N, C-alpha and C positions, 0 to 999 in steps of 0.2 A: 442669618449669616450660618452658615456652618462650618465648623473648625475643623482642621484633619491635623492628622501627625503627617510632618514631611521627614522624607529621605532623601539624601542628598546622590542625585542621579552623577553618571559620568560627565566629566567635564564640564562642572558645575563649579562657580565661585563662590564664595562665601565670603561676607564682610559682614565680622560680630562686631559690635556696636552697643557698650555699655552706658544704660542709663544712670544720672546719681542726681538728687535734689533732693533738696527738704519736702515736707510732705504741706501739699497744698500750692506747690511750684507750678503743676499742671502736666505733671508727666502723658498722664493716662489720657488726655488732651492732646496734645501734641500730636501724640502715637497715631491718634484715631485721624486727628489730621491733616498728616500728612500722607496716611493712606489714601485719601480724598485729591491731595495735591498732587498725586505722581497717576493720578488716575484720569482725573478731569484737566479739559485744557481751562476752565474757566468756572467761577461760580454758580453761570446760569447754564452753565451746560451738567452742572452735580445736581442743582435742585432741580433737573429734568428726570434725573432715578433717584431710585430707592440709595439711603443716605446707606455708606458704608462706614464698618468701626468693626476694631477688634472687641474694645471693651465696651459694655452697653452705656452710654453717655446717662448720667443723672444729674442734672442741677435745678436748680429755682430760678424761677424769671421775675422783674417787676415792671409792673407798667406802670406808666405817668403819674396816676392814682399810687401806686406804690403796696398795689395787691400782688402776691404771690402768686406764681404757676409753677407747679413742677413740673416739671418735664422728665420725662422716665421712658427708655426707648430700652429693654433685654433684659437678662437679670446676668451677675457672672458672681460665682462662689467666689473666686478670686479678691473681689472689692467687697469692701465694708462700709457702710455709710453715715455712720456717725462723724462729725463736727471736730476737727484738729487730729484726728484718726487718721494714719496712713492708709488710704481706700483700699492700696495694693496690698496685698498679707504673705508674697512672695515672689520671689523674681519668677517672670515668667519669660518666654523671647515669640518675637512675630518675624512671620518672616513677608519680606516685601520683595514678589519677583519685577526684578527691573525690565519692564519688557522693551526698554529702547537700547538694552546690552542683553546680547546673544548669554544664554545659562550665568546670569548673575542674579546674588540673591543677595539682599541687606538684612541682616537677624538684629534685629532691634529688642534688648533687654530691660526689659521693664522692672523696677526695684520696688521695694516698700519705700516710703517718703524719710529721709531724717530728721528727726522732732517730733514723734511720735510724741503727742499731748497726754498718753498713756505713763509717758516716764522714759530713766535710760535705759531697765531692761526690758523694754522690748525694741527698742529701737537695738541694741546688743544682738538679742535672740536676731530680728530681722539682719543684723550682721551677719552670723553669723552661718543661716542660711543662704544669705548671697555669696561671704568666700565660697564654701560649698559649692554650690554652683556654679560658679568662676572656672572651679579647680577643675573641676570635668569638659572644661574648653581647651581645646590644643592650642587655640590664639584669640586674643582680643588686636580687632583694628584701631577702636578707639574709646576713648571713655570720654561719655556727653557729661558736661556739669552742669545742669540746669539752674537759670539765678532769675530772679524780678527785677528788673532797672529800680535806681532810687532806691536802692538796701542798702543802708552805711554799716549796718552790722552783720558781717562775715565767717566770725571768729569761730563760733561755735560749729558751722555747718562744716567748714574750711578745715579747721585741729582733728573732726573726727574723719572727713575725708581721707585725707592725707596719715594719719594716726593707726588709724583700725579698716581702713579699707587699703591704697593704696602701699604705702611700705610695704605691706604684706606681701605684693604682687611683683614679679621683674618690672624691678623702676623705670626699666628702657621705657618704659608703656608711657612714661611725662612726656616724651617727644612725643604722643598722640591724644592729648590732652586739648578737647572744643569746649566753646562757652557758649549754651545755649539762651540767651534771654526771652523767655515769654509776656504779655502782656507789654512788650515793647511801643504799640500805639500811643501810650499815654507818655513816652519819651520821645518821643519822634523816632522813632526804630535805631533808637542806644541804650549803650547800659545803664548813660544816665549818671544819676552818684552812685551806682554801687560800682564803676569804674574808677574810682579813685581807692575804698576797703579794699578790691581786688588785688590791684598792687601792690599794694604794702604786704598783705597777705601772701602772695608769690615772691616778692625778696623775700621776705621771712622760710621759706620754705627752701631758698635757694642758699642761702646762709646755712641754716641749720641741717642741710645736706651736698656737705662739699660741693658747691657751686654749681649741682644737678638739679636747672630752671626747665621749669615750665611754661614755654611762651605764651605769651598773651600780644596776639596782631589783628590787625585788618581779616588777614587769611582765616584766622581759627575764632571768629567771635562771629556768629547767628543772630539777629535782635527779627523777632517774629509775632506775630498776634493771631491768637488761633480763636478768635471772636469768630468767624466767619463760619466754624464745625459748628458752632452753640448756636450761630442761625440758622444752618440747616437740619439740626435736632428739630429745635421749637417749631419750623417752616415745616416738618412730614407729622409734627405734631398738632397744625393743626392752629396754629397763631401767626396771625397778620401783621405784615409790618409795613410802616409808610413809606414812601419811597426814597428819601432824602435818608433812612435804614437802612435802604437797602445798597443805596450806592456807596455808603458809608462800609458796610461790609462786603462790595464788593471789592474795593480800593484795599481793605485789607487783605484779601483773598489775591490780589493781585502782587502787591507786594511778599504777602510770606511766604506766598509757591514760587516767586522767585527766589527769595532767602533759602526756603527748604532745598530746592536742586541747585542753590551751592553745596548746600550742607550735604548732600547724596556726595557731588562732584568729587568733595574734598574729600569725604573716610573713606571712599572706593576708592583713594590717588594713595591709604596711607598702606606700609607695609603691615607686616602679620609681627604681630609682637608675642612670642610662645608665651604659655601661662603654664605648660608639663614639661618634665624632664632640665630644667634650670634652677637652681639653687636660689629659693626662694621660698619664705613662709609658708605661704599659700599651695605650694608645690608640695613641702614636705605637709600638711593637711592633709594633700588627696593622698598621701604614701598611707600616714596614721587613717583615714579615714580606709584604706578599702583595707589596710594590713590586721587592722587590732581588734576583729572577729575574729580571725583564724589565729593570731595571735596567740588568742586567751583557749583555743578550742583545742590545740596543740600542745600548749601547756600540759594538758589536764589527760589528752592522747595519749604522748610520749611517758607518762608516770602507768600509764596502763599497760603501757607495751610491757615498761622492763616489770612492772608486776608480775606480766603474763610470761616473759622470760627465765624471772628467781623460781617460777612455781614449775617449770620444765625443767628446767635444771634438777631441783629437788628430787624432783621425779625421777630422773636420771640414775642420780646416787643411789636412790632407795633399788633398782632394777640391774644396777651394773657388771650384778653375777650373775645374774641369769637371761641367755644367751638368747630364749624364744622370748622374753618381757621386752628386752633391748629392743630387737627387732622392730616392733612394732613404737618406739621411744624413738628412735635415729635421725631424728627431723630437727632443723631448727626454726620454730613458730615466727612468721616474720607476718609484721605489719604491712599494709596498703591503707593509704588513703585515697577516698574515693569525694571527688565532690558530687554532689546529689543535690535536687532541688523538693525543695518542702512546702507541700501548700495547705493550708488551714483554713476553715470558713467559719466564721463566725456572726452572728448578730450582734454588734455592739453600739454601745452609746458611745460616741468619738467627739473631739470636736474638729473643727476646721481645720483640713491638712495644712501644713507650713511648708513643703515644698521639701524639695532634695534635700535628705540628711539619711547620716548613717546613723545607728544605734548606738553606738558607742564616741559617738561626738558629742558635742554642745550643741545647742542646749539638751539635756539630757531630758527635760520635763516640758513638755509642750504646751505654751498659756492658752489656757480655756476661750477661747472666741466665738464662743455658740454651737450647740452642741445637734446633732442629727443622729437617730439611726438607721442602721446600712446593715447589708452582710455586705459583711470583709473580708474582701480576698485577699489571702498576700499570700507569694510565693516569694522563700530566699533560700541562696545556697546554702548548703550548711556542708562539713566534712566527719564523713563517719568511717570510721576503722575498719578491716574487713581483716580477718587472722587466715593464712595461707601456711603452709608446711613447703618448706624444702628440703629435699632430701638430695644428700652426697652419696652417689654409687658409690665414689672410693672410698666411703666410710663404710659405708652396707659393704663393701666387699669383703676388709675384715672379721667378719664376722664368724668364722673357721675353729678359733678354740679361744680357752680362757685368755689364752696371752693376747690374743690379735684384739681379741673383744678390748680388755682392757686399754687398748692403743687407741680404738674407737670412739669408748666413751671419753674419753683423753682429747681425741681429737676435734670431738663435738660440742664441749664445752668449751674450749679454746676457739670455737665456731661463734658458742653463743654466747660469752665474754667480749668478743668482736664485736657480735653485733650490738650487745647493750651498751658495751663502749660510744660504739659512733653515736646510739640513744639520745645517754646522756652528753656526750658533745652539740646534738642539735636542740636537747632542751636548755643547755646553758646558752648557745646562742639565744633559741626562743626570747627566756627569761632575760635577757640584755637589752633583744628588739621592745619585746614590752614596758618593760622601766622607762628606755631609752622614750617611747613611743607618749607615755604617761605625761611625764615628766615634759616635753616638747607640747604637749596640748597645753600645761598647766598653764608654762611658760606662755603662752605665746595667741591661746584663747582669746576671746574677748569677754566670753564667761567659760566660768571655769566648772563645775560642780563635786559632787562626789566621785573619787575615784573610781570609772566600772567595769574596770578587770580587776578592783579590788572586790568590788561589789558583784562579781559573778561568781568568782573562785569562792565566796561567803555562802555563794548562794546553792552552790553546788555542793559543797563541805554538809552544809543541812539538808540537801536530798539525803546525800546517803547515808548522813548518822540517823533520819528518819525511817528507811528501808532497810536500814541496816543489815546487808545484804553481803558486805564486803569491808569488812574494817581492814584491812588494809590498806587497801584504795583511800579510804575515809583521810586513816594516819596520814600517806600518801601527800592527801588533797593541804592536809593541814601543814606537814612540813616545805608544800612547796608555796603559800599563800604567806609563809613564815620566809623564809628567801626570796620572793617576790616584793613582801614589806621592805626589808631591810635594805635590798640592794635599790629599789626607788626610791630609797630616804637618803641615799647617800649620791644620787648623780642629780646631777643638775648644770644649769647651763648649756642648754643642749642645743645644737647647733640646725639650719640644715644640711647641713655637709654629712653629722653625726644619723642622721638618719636616713640620707641617700646608705651612708655608708652599711648600717644595719638593716636596708630594703638588700643590697646588693646582699649582705652574707643570708638572708632569709631564702632570696632564689636560688642560690647555690649548693643551698641543704640536700644531701644523698635524699635522702629519702622524705622530705616534705616540701622541697621545693618547687617541686612543680605543679604542687596545690596552690603553694604563694603566691607561685605566678601565674594562674587562672585567674585568682582576682584581681592582683597588679594592673593585668593586663584587659580585663571585664567593658567594652565599650557601654558604654554608659549611652542611652539612648532618649533625644531630646523630646519633650512633647512638644516642640513650636507649633504657632497656630498659625496660619492662615487660608486666606477664602476660599473653602473650595471652588 
């Protein structure tokens, strides 16, 4: 199968469905099976054609003598094959073109499984990647929680889903949650023993969250068995089956295909629940993720601008009595901020990419998941300062005699002082935002390592000290670091509202606001996968 990136066409309607579930519940198999259910009218028809899949299937088949046969079709860099390890390594979205509806696309978002046997650290990192991914979606239509029937232990899964994922989103999403049970043939296509503990957990959620109930009824519960997809995979690999087995898989297909079509009808009837532009923890994470890097860059650039103004003012004082020299100096140095792109190339030994993430958002260290050598091409936006000169013709016209020259110097000094005060005001606003953002991450991230802004400033100071080209800048950076540390240590209990207020202040800054606006409004392009 050929995968391609999809871009929304005019008039298309996209329904976003997020899949959550424990490791091994069968999310990847469901995603593949759904593609076939929506494409072929019957198992017999599907078996006549090439197998359709988004995620290359891999599993072990046992015959009557317990002999193992490995079924493996294709390869995927986003899937690991260790037992008990979440096979999906980072969120990936898959597009289903609903051909029975004009211009309607179903986007299913596959996620790493909860309960990775490698430990809580991997669950936490997977969750950070997931929340960052969700933050770039304008809206969700549905969260599908996948479960196995006859599972009487739900506390770990639900506690994790509610605390670390759902409560960080727009809580209105609770009305758009569905439950999908896999391997349901063994429980006669019912939730089985899982239903009772599930009801208990939902009652507990309601009590703990101001009577906000997550619905559970026949409309939002779906029971499927996707063994027919494994049958198709094995058949394509040359495995033979008895007629009784084929009939069993036909029955499974018919029941599951009908349920999946009901599932699609239901989720495409649900309203959009906004993920952006609302007061939620995850929307605030998105804001912080977008603005953290330019914030720390501007903190440094503002210090450089103040040093430039101070140097120019000193030069003016030295030549204030010399009209000819004054003519060359009567301008205001203004820093213009330019957002550009920087491309770097290198052959590197690196780990499997864990998906959408920003360098200043946790996790700051990517877990090592197997190495490969590649030529790494990296394109990232960065802010650069361009020095320009603004001449005031009114001031220059005063250079006729000594008296008016002194007035010209006075006017020029006032212009520089005004600009310096504007830079200082912006610096204070940016510093406040920096400490607010860092504290918010520390208080709300699933995992939080060392302070990335502090690390960046310390690194710059070390580089400036090693270069020894501008001692004044080095001292300014050290002072900036101390101011940042002190203000950060006295900042606490940051709310999404506080993040939003600081963001608004950044976007409205006179000199740097437009650059912050660029980073905030930059559109994220999803690498959606679909069949060509």
